[in-house]
Every structure is written in structure tokens, then in C-alpha cells.
C-alpha positions as CSV (number, residue, x, y, z in Angstrom):
1,X,93.9,128.4,64.6
2,X,92.8,132.0,65.1
3,X,92.4,133.4,68.6
4,X,88.8,133.6,69.9
5,X,88.0,136.1,72.6
6,X,84.7,136.7,74.3
7,X,83.7,140.2,75.6
8,X,80.8,141.4,77.8
9,X,78.5,144.0,76.3
10,X,75.8,145.7,78.3
11,X,72.8,147.4,76.8
12,X,72.0,145.0,73.9
13,X,68.2,144.6,74.5
14,X,67.1,143.4,71.0
15,X,68.3,141.9,67.7
16,X,68.6,145.4,66.3
17,X,71.1,146.1,69.1
18,X,73.1,143.0,68.2
19,X,73.1,144.0,64.6
20,X,74.4,147.4,65.4
21,X,77.3,146.0,67.5
22,X,78.1,143.4,64.8
23,X,78.2,146.1,62.2
24,X,80.4,148.4,64.3
25,X,82.9,145.6,65.0
26,X,82.9,144.4,61.4
27,X,83.7,147.8,60.1
28,X,86.8,148.1,62.3
29,X,87.8,144.4,62.1
30,X,87.0,143.4,58.5
31,X,89.1,140.2,58.7
32,X,87.6,139.0,62.0
33,X,84.6,136.7,62.5
34,X,82.1,138.4,64.8
35,X,79.4,136.5,66.7
36,X,76.9,138.3,69.0
37,X,74.9,136.5,71.7
38,X,72.4,139.3,72.5
39,X,70.5,137.4,75.3
40,X,73.8,136.6,77.1
41,X,75.3,140.0,76.5
42,X,78.4,138.5,74.8
43,X,80.4,139.2,71.7
44,X,82.9,136.7,70.3
45,X,85.7,138.0,68.1
46,X,87.7,135.3,66.2
47,X,90.9,136.5,64.5
48,X,93.7,139.0,65.2
49,X,92.5,142.1,67.0
50,X,93.3,144.6,69.7
51,X,91.0,144.8,72.7
52,X,91.1,148.6,72.4
53,X,89.6,148.4,68.9
54,X,86.7,146.2,70.2
55,X,86.1,148.7,73.1
56,X,86.0,151.7,70.7
57,X,83.6,150.0,68.3
58,X,81.2,149.0,71.1
59,X,81.4,152.4,72.7
60,X,80.9,154.2,69.4
61,X,77.8,152.0,68.7
62,X,76.4,153.2,72.0
63,X,76.8,150.2,74.2
64,X,78.8,149.5,77.3
65,X,82.0,147.5,76.9
66,X,82.4,145.2,79.9
67,X,85.8,143.6,79.2
68,X,86.8,140.1,78.6
69,X,84.5,137.3,79.6
70,X,85.9,134.2,81.3
């Protein structure tokens, strides 16, 4: 089973924000499954990935990476 990791993302205020984050992550992690929960401010990445890549994608999309969620 693939690893599933949840991350906090601040600044996603609408569905357009969620789409921008999903698009940024998908472009850097094409083999991962990306799920964005905009109201909760969470992103779930399923598959092999580096946290640094997730951080860079979220930062480049203009949102604040908050680290791993419990």
C-alpha cells in the first residue's frame, strides 16, 4: 500500500485555491494521488514523495505550507 501523508496548507479560501494547489502538486508529483480539503486546510498526498517537493509546490502556488498534519 502506498504511503499517505497529510499536510497543512494555509491560505486556501476557495475552490479555485484548492485547484491551484492540486495543479501545482500534480505537476511535481505526477505519480501521486492528490486530495485537497480546502475547508480544513489539508492536502493528502498518496504515493512516494519528498516533503520538500510538497513544500516547494505549495510555496510556488502562493500558499503557506504548514508541515505534516497529525
